N, C-alpha and C positions, 0 to 999 in steps of 0.2 A: 353701353351708355355713351352718348355723344356729348361733346362740349359745344354748346351753342351760345352765341351772343346775339341779342336782339337790341338793335339801336332804335330807341323810341318805343318803350314798353310800359309807359305809365298808365295809359288808358286804351280803350277801344281794341282794335285788332291786335296790336302789339302785346297788350296785357293778356288778352285771351290766349294768344299763342304761347306766351311765356308760361301761363298757368297750365296749359295743355302739356307742354314739354316737361314742366316740373312734375306734374302728376304721373308722367310716364317714367320718372326716375332719371332723367337726363340732368347733367350739370349745366345750369343756365346762368348766364350773366345778362343783366338787364341794365339799360341806361336810359336816361331821360333828363329833362331840365328840372323837373319837380322832385326834389329829394324826398319829400314827405310821402309821395305816392310810391317811390321805390321802396321805402321802409315798410310801407303797408304790405307790399308783396312778400317781403321777408317775414313779416309777422304772421301772415296767413299760412306759411309753410316753414315752421320753426325747425323741423327735422330734416329738411331737404337742403341739398347743396346749392345755394343761390349766392351769386355775387352781384353787387349793385355799384353803380358809379354815376354821379351827375355828369351829364354831357350835353353841350349845346353844339350841334353840328354846324351852326352858322359860324362859330369860332373854329375855322377849319384846322388851323395849326394845333390848337389845343386838343381838338377832337381826335386828331391823328396820334398825338402823343398819348392821350388817355387810352385809346384802344391798343396801342403797342404795349403800354404798361400793363394793361389787363391781360394781354396775351402772355407776357413774360411772367407775371405774378401767378396766373391760374393755370399754367401748363398748356396754353394754346387753345385753338378753336378748330372744330371740324366744319362748322357752318356759321356764316355771318349773314344775319337777316337785317336788312336796312329798311326800317319802317318809319323813320322820322320824317314828318312832313306837315305842312300847314296849308290852309286854304281859306279864302275870305270871299264873302259875297259882295260884289260891287266894290272892290278894293280901292283904297286910296293909293297914291303913288308909293308912299312909304310901305304900305302892305304888299304891293306888287313886288317891290324890291326885296322885302322880307321873304316872300314866297320863293323868289329866285335864289336868295342866299341859303335858304334851308333845303328846298326841294332839288335844286340843281347843284350849287357849289358844295353844299353839305353832303349830298349824295355822292358826288364824284370824290370828295375827300376820303370817304369811308370805302367806297367801292374800289378805288384805285389802290388804297392801302391793302384791302383784302386780296386783291388779285396778286399783288407783288408778294404778299405774305404766303398765300397758298402756292404760288409758283416756286418759292424757295423751299417750301415744306414738301412739295411733290404732290399736292392735291388738296382739295377742299371744295366747298360748295358755297356760292354766293347767291343770295336770294334778295331781290329788290321788290318792294311793294310799290307798284306803279298805279295804274287806274284804267278803267274803261275810257276815262276822259282823254287818254293818250291818243285816241283814234281820230278825234276831230277837235276843232277849235270851238270856242263858245263866246257869245256876245257878253255874257254875264261875268265870266272869269277867264279871259284869254290867257292871263299869266299862269293860272293853275293848269289849264289844259296843255299849254306849251311846255310847262315844267315836267309834266308827266310824259309827254311825247319824247322829251329829251331823255328821261330815265329809260324808257323802253328802247329807244334807239341806241343809247350808250351800252345797255346790257347786251343788245344784239351784237354790237361791235366787240365787246369782251368775249362773247360766246364764239364769234368767228375767230378771234385771236387765239383763244384756247384750242380750237380745232386745228388751226393752221400750224401752230407751233407745238402741238401735243403737250399742253400743260396740265391736262387732266383736271380742269376746273369747270364743272357744270355751272351754268348761270340760269337761274329761273326767274322769269318775269311774271310776277303776280299782278293781275289786273282786276281788282274788285269793282263791282258795281256799287249799289247802295247798301251800306252796312250801318246799323243803328249805333252811331258813335256821337261823341260831342261835336265833332266837326260837321257832321251831316245834318244836325238838328236844324240848321238854318235853311236847309233845302226844302222847297215845296214840291208837291206832286211826285214824291218818290214812289217807286213800285218795286216789287220783288225784293223787298228789304230783308236782309239777313241779320240775325243776331251775331254779335262778335264771336260767340262760341261756335256757331255753325260755320262761319267764315274761317275761323282758326282751324277747324277740323279739315275742311276742304283744302286749305293752304298746306297743312301738314301732309295731307295725302299727295298733293302735287309735288311737294318737296321730296317726299319719299320716292316718288316715281321719277324724280329728276327731270321734270317736264321743262321744256324751253319756255313755254307761255301757258299760263292757266288763268281762266276767267272764274271769278268768285262772286256769286255762286255759278255753278256750271251752266245754268240756263242763259247767262249773259253772253255765252258764245254765240247764240242765235242773234242777239242784238248787235254783237260785234260785226257779224257778217253783213247785216243790214246797214250798219253805219259805214262800213268800208265801201259798199256798193252804191250808197245814196249820193246823188249830186249835191253840190253846195246849196242850191236854191231850197232844197228840202230843209236844210239846217238853218237857213235864214228864218224860216217860219217856226222852228222848234227851239233852237238854241240861241 
């Protein structure tokens, strides 16, 4: 049995991943901003060992205090999965700043804590939910794509640090394509859309294999290659 904490587990991929690990008998801690949805997860699995805590990663000092308290209270963690994130279509300035506060500052607050925690513990596994969007910019949501690029680059840096200093901390960058969640319902023209449950299973498989980078679903690896090779003028027509 593993002890797993999922940051941002009230809906979508995070919730599906929490339910998968709970059903497998792991001790799971779930956090999110909406306490009523956290309570819903507990009610669905009354006989399982589940811990919940309200957390807004945009409040970085409080988020770091909460995760430390949870680690102390529940006997630590083996895996920290950072899934908290937001995205807006044609965002206002305020929404762009909110995206950076949650997707970038909030991510670093938890990831840096997790790295230091696992370093002192002698090992552990950090998993960050980035996006296929990390590979290119977008005319419609430049702040979202940039925030995901930051996450992927930051995780690569932590992975290199772990290897250089032999800290025994694998870092897995999960890059989903389109998954049927509340956040993606605003998108038009989606293709290869996965259910949260299918995405969660492939994410769990990638975590088990301790992959450096995993595209979800796997077929998005082909699109990732195309995105990396395509010149910017192509994306001016598409994105």
